[in-house]
VEXGUVO-975115 format. One line per field, with one value per atom (N, C-alpha, C): x negated, y negated, z negated; atom name; residue number from 1; residue in three letters. Coordinates in steps of 0.02 Angstrom, whole numbers, plus 50000, padded with zeros to 5 digits. Layout:
<pts>
xx (X  ...)
yy (Y  ...)
zz (Z  ...)
atomo (CA  ...)
num (NUM  ...)
residuo (ALA  ...)
</pts>
This chain:
<pts>
xx (46257  46280  46329  46318  46380  46447  46493  46555  46591  46626  46664  46737  46777  46832  46884  46919  46949  47041  47063  47122  47152  47200  47260  47321  47312  47363  47325  47357  47349  47366  47425  47455  47395  47368  47330  47253  47235  47175  47187  47227  47258  47270  47291  47289  47233  47191  47137  47081  47092  47070  47081  47148  47182  47127  47136  47090  47027  46999  46921  46911  46968  46968  46951  46981  46979  46890  46864  46787  46745  46783  46738  46724  46666  46667  46617  46661  46638  46583  46516  46510  46504  46522  46495  46506  46468  46480  46490  46546  46563  46560  46504  46476  46514  46562  46595  46574  46538  46541  46574  46582  46617  46633  46642  46664  46732  46747  46815  46881  46925  46962  46966  46911  46884  46925  46957  46998  46976  46932  46897  46949  46971  47044  47096  47105  47154  47140  47079  47041  47029  47035  47026  47103  47147  47208  47223  47184  47218  47163  47084  47067  47080  47108  47113  47187  47230  47293  47288  47225  47203  47186  47154  47114  47158  47243  47294  47283  47240  47241  47276  47313  47369  47389  47454  47496  47471  47471  47429  47469  47523  47550  47517  47493  47466  47389  47360  47270  47270  47244  47231  47176  47146  47098  47053  47001  46962  46923  46953  46906  46889  46942  46953  46930  46958  46954  46880  46850  46787  46800  46825  46830  46893  46926  46975  46968  47019  47006  47061  47064  47119  47106  47186  47174  47121  47124  47089  47101  47173  47207  47240  47246  47301  47248  47195  47146  47095  47062  47007  46931  46940  46884  46913  46893  46942  46906  46944  46923  46917  46846  46840  46824  46856  46850  46826  46772  46748  46717  46720  46703  46653  46605  46550  46516  46591  46579  46558  46573  46559  46497  46454  46399  46344  46320  46247  46166  46169  46093  46116  46054  46070  46097  46081  46113  46181  46204  46297  46313  46264  46290  46286  46244  46230  46289  46330  46377  46442  46457  46493  46501  46436  46454  46453  46437  46438  46401  46349  46301  46334  46378  46409  46462  46477  46516  46493  46423  46375  46384  46403  46390  46452  46501  46526  46556  46548  46552  46631  46635  46690  46675  46718  46716  46709  46667  46675  46651  46705  46707  46678  46636  46612  46617  46659  46676  46611  46575  46522  46448  46461  46398  46328  46315  46264  46236  46280  46266  46256  46241  46223  46167  46144  46065  46033  46066  46033  46028  45979  45974  46018  46067  46104  46088  46108  46097  46143  46205  46239  46240  46249  46256  46301  46287  46320  46338  46400  46422  46450  46416  46406  46461  46498  46561  46556  46545  46547  46608  46656  46727  46698  46728  46731  46797  46807  46890  46866  46906  46906  46960  47000  47035  47122  47159  47229  47246  47255  47266  47219  47162  47127  47055  47032  46980  46927  46853  46800  46786  46779  46773  46715  46646  46595  46554  46569  46534  46455  46414  46351  46291)
yy (43154  43110  43133  43108  43139  43085  43124  43098  43121  43061  43069  43065  43093  43082  43104  43064  43079  43091  43149  43165  43183  43154  43149  43208  43242  43321  43372  43438  43498  43495  43453  43429  43403  43341  43294  43356  43399  43431  43473  43520  43548  43522  43434  43413  43393  43381  43367  43421  43483  43544  43559  43537  43564  43502  43452  43374  43408  43439  43468  43533  43553  43618  43599  43528  43524  43494  43493  43486  43566  43608  43674  43707  43717  43764  43831  43876  43931  43956  43983  44006  43964  43954  43920  43942  43934  43940  43880  43893  43836  43855  43824  43837  43800  43818  43774  43780  43732  43735  43683  43697  43678  43713  43680  43708  43767  43803  43831  43763  43791  43725  43672  43674  43622  43604  43651  43653  43693  43745  43772  43809  43856  43896  43847  43788  43751  43733  43681  43657  43715  43777  43828  43847  43838  43849  43805  43742  43690  43702  43724  43736  43811  43862  43918  43890  43860  43851  43807  43747  43722  43727  43815  43835  43888  43881  43939  44010  44015  44104  44113  44081  44107  44040  44065  44005  43983  43913  43912  43968  43977  44027  44093  44102  44164  44180  44126  44115  44129  44164  44177  44186  44181  44174  44246  44251  44322  44340  44313  44337  44391  44441  44509  44562  44515  44571  44561  44492  44462  44451  44457  44439  44455  44415  44403  44378  44420  44406  44389  44329  44299  44283  44310  44300  44328  44403  44443  44469  44468  44498  44446  44383  44329  44271  44265  44199  44209  44175  44209  44196  44160  44161  44177  44234  44250  44200  44193  44176  44228  44219  44256  44212  44229  44205  44243  44229  44252  44213  44260  44216  44264  44238  44257  44248  44219  44210  44271  44341  44380  44432  44388  44414  44410  44456  44451  44449  44498  44494  44515  44525  44546  44604  44653  44720  44729  44671  44666  44634  44591  44558  44607  44658  44706  44742  44763  44816  44790  44709  44695  44709  44716  44724  44645  44589  44521  44507  44543  44519  44544  44610  44616  44566  44513  44443  44424  44411  44365  44415  44462  44506  44473  44438  44410  44353  44298  44222  44216  44174  44163  44105  44092  44040  44089  44069  44112  44062  44060  44004  44043  44029  44056  44015  44033  43998  44017  43979  43997  44010  43948  43968  43956  43932  43942  44009  44049  44113  44169  44130  44156  44157  44230  44248  44248  44241  44243  44180  44169  44124  44129  44075  44104  44112  44117  44137  44072  44058  44016  43942  43872  43831  43820  43766  43776  43703  43716  43648  43654  43609  43615  43565  43593  43541  43560  43499  43496  43481  43509  43478  43453  43433  43400  43374  43413  43406  43331  43282  43216  43193  43247  43245  43238  43274  43277  43312  43290  43310  43290  43251  43224  43261  43249  43303  43237  43259  43233  43281  43266  43318  43265  43313  43294  43326  43308  43346  43321  43357  43344  43367)
zz (44437  44414  44375  44293  44252  44248  44228  44238  44175  44144  44061  44094  44050  44055  43988  43956  43892  43910  43897  43897  43830  43832  43769  43751  43818  43780  43823  43812  43843  43918  43927  43986  44038  44008  44042  44055  44018  44023  44074  44080  44134  44204  44204  44282  44285  44232  44270  44289  44271  44289  44362  44392  44448  44493  44477  44521  44534  44465  44482  44537  44533  44574  44632  44671  44728  44765  44703  44712  44721  44718  44696  44746  44801  44861  44836  44855  44820  44882  44852  44788  44753  44682  44626  44565  44518  44432  44414  44370  44319  44242  44213  44155  44097  44063  43997  43941  43911  43834  43804  43731  43683  43604  43564  43507  43530  43476  43468  43465  43500  43502  43545  43598  43626  43684  43703  43774  43834  43825  43889  43907  43876  43921  43945  43914  43936  44020  44019  44086  44135  44102  44153  44196  44168  44177  44246  44232  44284  44359  44347  44391  44431  44381  44414  44469  44431  44474  44530  44504  44568  44625  44631  44678  44707  44678  44698  44692  44641  44614  44582  44529  44474  44445  44422  44401  44337  44310  44246  44201  44179  44120  44122  44184  44191  44164  44147  44149  44064  44035  43960  43939  43892  43862  43870  43903  43919  43839  43773  43729  43709  43716  43687  43754  43813  43891  43904  43897  43933  43973  44021  44095  44120  44170  44212  44280  44303  44384  44408  44462  44477  44556  44599  44676  44718  44672  44728  44781  44787  44852  44887  44845  44891  44917  44883  44901  44944  44987  45015  44970  44910  44869  44786  44764  44716  44653  44593  44538  44477  44433  44394  44330  44282  44216  44152  44138  44086  44018  43967  43908  43867  43851  43819  43746  43705  43628  43591  43619  43581  43604  43654  43695  43645  43623  43580  43592  43654  43685  43753  43800  43857  43885  43838  43842  43847  43805  43800  43852  43892  43945  44009  44030  44066  44056  44005  43994  44028  44031  44073  44143  44172  44233  44281  44245  44272  44326  44333  44387  44455  44460  44507  44534  44499  44513  44587  44596  44623  44698  44700  44764  44831  44806  44855  44827  44882  44869  44825  44761  44723  44672  44654  44606  44512  44491  44419  44363  44317  44270  44187  44169  44108  44040  44005  43925  43882  43845  43802  43839  43893  43946  43909  43853  43811  43810  43817  43809  43870  43939  43992  43995  44008  43998  44051  44133  44183  44215  44271  44310  44373  44405  44443  44517  44567  44621  44667  44613  44668  44618  44665  44634  44566  44523  44436  44440  44404  44388  44295  44259  44187  44167  44108  44096  44014  43991  43909  43884  43840  43807  43737  43708  43640  43607  43555  43532  43485  43501  43476  43422  43412  43347  43385  43354  43365  43442  43491  43551  43618  43577  43628  43630  43685  43719  43759  43752  43792  43853  43903  43961  43999  43990  44013  44080  44152  44189  44200  44184  44172  44239)
atomo (N  CA  C  N  CA  C  N  CA  C  N  CA  C  N  CA  C  N  CA  C  N  CA  C  N  CA  C  N  CA  C  N  CA  C  N  CA  C  N  CA  C  N  CA  C  N  CA  C  N  CA  C  N  CA  C  N  CA  C  N  CA  C  N  CA  C  N  CA  C  N  CA  C  N  CA  C  N  CA  C  N  CA  C  N  CA  C  N  CA  C  N  CA  C  N  CA  C  N  CA  C  N  CA  C  N  CA  C  N  CA  C  N  CA  C  N  CA  C  N  CA  C  N  CA  C  N  CA  C  N  CA  C  N  CA  C  N  CA  C  N  CA  C  N  CA  C  N  CA  C  N  CA  C  N  CA  C  N  CA  C  N  CA  C  N  CA  C  N  CA  C  N  CA  C  N  CA  C  N  CA  C  N  CA  C  N  CA  C  N  CA  C  N  CA  C  N  CA  C  N  CA  C  N  CA  C  N  CA  C  N  CA  C  N  CA  C  N  CA  C  N  CA  C  N  CA  C  N  CA  C  N  CA  C  N  CA  C  N  CA  C  N  CA  C  N  CA  C  N  CA  C  N  CA  C  N  CA  C  N  CA  C  N  CA  C  N  CA  C  N  CA  C  N  CA  C  N  CA  C  N  CA  C  N  CA  C  N  CA  C  N  CA  C  N  CA  C  N  CA  C  N  CA  C  N  CA  C  N  CA  C  N  CA  C  N  CA  C  N  CA  C  N  CA  C  N  CA  C  N  CA  C  N  CA  C  N  CA  C  N  CA  C  N  CA  C  N  CA  C  N  CA  C  N  CA  C  N  CA  C  N  CA  C  N  CA  C  N  CA  C  N  CA  C  N  CA  C  N  CA  C  N  CA  C  N  CA  C  N  CA  C  N  CA  C  N  CA  C  N  CA  C  N  CA  C  N  CA  C  N  CA  C  N  CA  C  N  CA  C  N  CA  C  N  CA  C  N  CA  C  N  CA  C  N  CA  C  N  CA  C  N  CA  C  N  CA  C  N  CA  C  N  CA  C  N  CA  C  N  CA  C  N  CA  C  N  CA  C  N  CA  C  N  CA  C  N  CA  C  N  CA  C  N  CA  C  N  CA  C  N  CA  C  N  CA  C)
num (1  1  1  2  2  2  3  3  3  4  4  4  5  5  5  6  6  6  7  7  7  8  8  8  9  9  9  10  10  10  11  11  11  12  12  12  13  13  13  14  14  14  15  15  15  16  16  16  17  17  17  18  18  18  19  19  19  20  20  20  21  21  21  22  22  22  23  23  23  24  24  24  25  25  25  26  26  26  27  27  27  28  28  28  29  29  29  30  30  30  31  31  31  32  32  32  33  33  33  34  34  34  35  35  35  36  36  36  37  37  37  38  38  38  39  39  39  40  40  40  41  41  41  42  42  42  43  43  43  44  44  44  45  45  45  46  46  46  47  47  47  48  48  48  49  49  49  50  50  50  51  51  51  52  52  52  53  53  53  54  54  54  55  55  55  56  56  56  57  57  57  58  58  58  59  59  59  60  60  60  61  61  61  62  62  62  63  63  63  64  64  64  65  65  65  66  66  66  67  67  67  68  68  68  69  69  69  70  70  70  71  71  71  72  72  72  73  73  73  74  74  74  75  75  75  76  76  76  77  77  77  78  78  78  79  79  79  80  80  80  81  81  81  82  82  82  83  83  83  84  84  84  85  85  85  86  86  86  87  87  87  88  88  88  89  89  89  90  90  90  91  91  91  92  92  92  93  93  93  94  94  94  95  95  95  96  96  96  97  97  97  98  98  98  99  99  99  100  100  100  101  101  101  102  102  102  103  103  103  104  104  104  105  105  105  106  106  106  107  107  107  108  108  108  109  109  109  110  110  110  111  111  111  112  112  112  113  113  113  114  114  114  115  115  115  116  116  116  117  117  117  118  118  118  119  119  119  120  120  120  121  121  121  122  122  122  123  123  123  124  124  124  125  125  125  126  126  126  127  127  127  128  128  128  129  129  129  130  130  130  131  131  131  132  132  132  133  133  133  134  134  134  135  135  135  136  136  136  137  137  137  138  138  138  139  139  139  140  140  140  141  141  141  142  142  142)
residuo (MET  MET  MET  ALA  ALA  ALA  GLU  GLU  GLU  GLU  GLU  GLU  ILE  ILE  ILE  VAL  VAL  VAL  THR  THR  THR  HIS  HIS  HIS  SER  SER  SER  ALA  ALA  ALA  GLU  GLU  GLU  GLU  GLU  GLU  THR  THR  THR  THR  THR  THR  ALA  ALA  ALA  TRP  TRP  TRP  GLY  GLY  GLY  ARG  ARG  ARG  GLU  GLU  GLU  PHE  PHE  PHE  ALA  ALA  ALA  ALA  ALA  ALA  ARG  ARG  ARG  LEU  LEU  LEU  LYS  LYS  LYS  ALA  ALA  ALA  PRO  PRO  PRO  VAL  VAL  VAL  LEU  LEU  LEU  VAL  VAL  VAL  LEU  LEU  LEU  LEU  LEU  LEU  THR  THR  THR  GLY  GLY  GLY  ASP  ASP  ASP  LEU  LEU  LEU  GLY  GLY  GLY  SER  SER  SER  GLY  GLY  GLY  LYS  LYS  LYS  THR  THR  THR  THR  THR  THR  LEU  LEU  LEU  THR  THR  THR  LYS  LYS  LYS  GLY  GLY  GLY  ILE  ILE  ILE  VAL  VAL  VAL  SER  SER  SER  GLY  GLY  GLY  LEU  LEU  LEU  GLY  GLY  GLY  ALA  ALA  ALA  ALA  ALA  ALA  ARG  ARG  ARG  GLU  GLU  GLU  GLU  GLU  GLU  ASP  ASP  ASP  VAL  VAL  VAL  THR  THR  THR  SER  SER  SER  PRO  PRO  PRO  THR  THR  THR  PHE  PHE  PHE  THR  THR  THR  LEU  LEU  LEU  LEU  LEU  LEU  HIS  HIS  HIS  SER  SER  SER  TYR  TYR  TYR  GLY  GLY  GLY  GLU  GLU  GLU  ASN  ASN  ASN  GLN  GLN  GLN  VAL  VAL  VAL  GLU  GLU  GLU  LYS  LYS  LYS  PRO  PRO  PRO  VAL  VAL  VAL  PHE  PHE  PHE  HIS  HIS  HIS  GLY  GLY  GLY  ASP  ASP  ASP  LEU  LEU  LEU  TYR  TYR  TYR  ARG  ARG  ARG  ILE  ILE  ILE  GLU  GLU  GLU  ASN  ASN  ASN  PHE  PHE  PHE  HIS  HIS  HIS  ASP  ASP  ASP  PHE  PHE  PHE  GLU  GLU  GLU  THR  THR  THR  LEU  LEU  LEU  GLY  GLY  GLY  MET  MET  MET  GLU  GLU  GLU  ASP  ASP  ASP  LEU  LEU  LEU  PHE  PHE  PHE  SER  SER  SER  LYS  LYS  LYS  PRO  PRO  PRO  GLY  GLY  GLY  VAL  VAL  VAL  VAL  VAL  VAL  ILE  ILE  ILE  LEU  LEU  LEU  GLU  GLU  GLU  TRP  TRP  TRP  ALA  ALA  ALA  GLU  GLU  GLU  ARG  ARG  ARG  PHE  PHE  PHE  PRO  PRO  PRO  LEU  LEU  LEU  PRO  PRO  PRO  SER  SER  SER  PRO  PRO  PRO  TRP  TRP  TRP  PRO  PRO  PRO  GLU  GLU  GLU  MET  MET  MET  ARG  ARG  ARG  ILE  ILE  ILE  ARG  ARG  ARG  LEU  LEU  LEU  GLU  GLU  GLU  HIS  HIS  HIS  LEU  LEU  LEU  GLY  GLY  GLY  GLY  GLY  GLY  ASP  ASP  ASP  SER  SER  SER  ARG  ARG  ARG  ARG  ARG  ARG  ILE  ILE  ILE  SER  SER  SER  VAL  VAL  VAL  LEU  LEU  LEU)
</pts>
């Protein structure tokens, strides 16, 4: 069942992410799609903090590091936040070691999910974000 919400600020997007986190049961793969600036990292801040894995201000874009981990030592199910924007081919994906993420239950959030080359062994939740102008975003759970 598809769901759609429009937020009007970064704070609303983050707050919706915290609410959405309550629905997540590890293991799960959260696949985020949307153009640059559509709010993928902002939404992730809310999801990660809603899961109790890190404070919102500690969640940053993994564009250059490609993968961040949160809560590995303090929560039962770790959260991994990846960015596939710079992934060009399957070899690039393999060099990240992301397939190892599925070795123990957790929550994996991937930005630019359309570049994810593998079928997931876990349930998937797909979210599309769209920039509507100003600070407004449309969030669609597919």
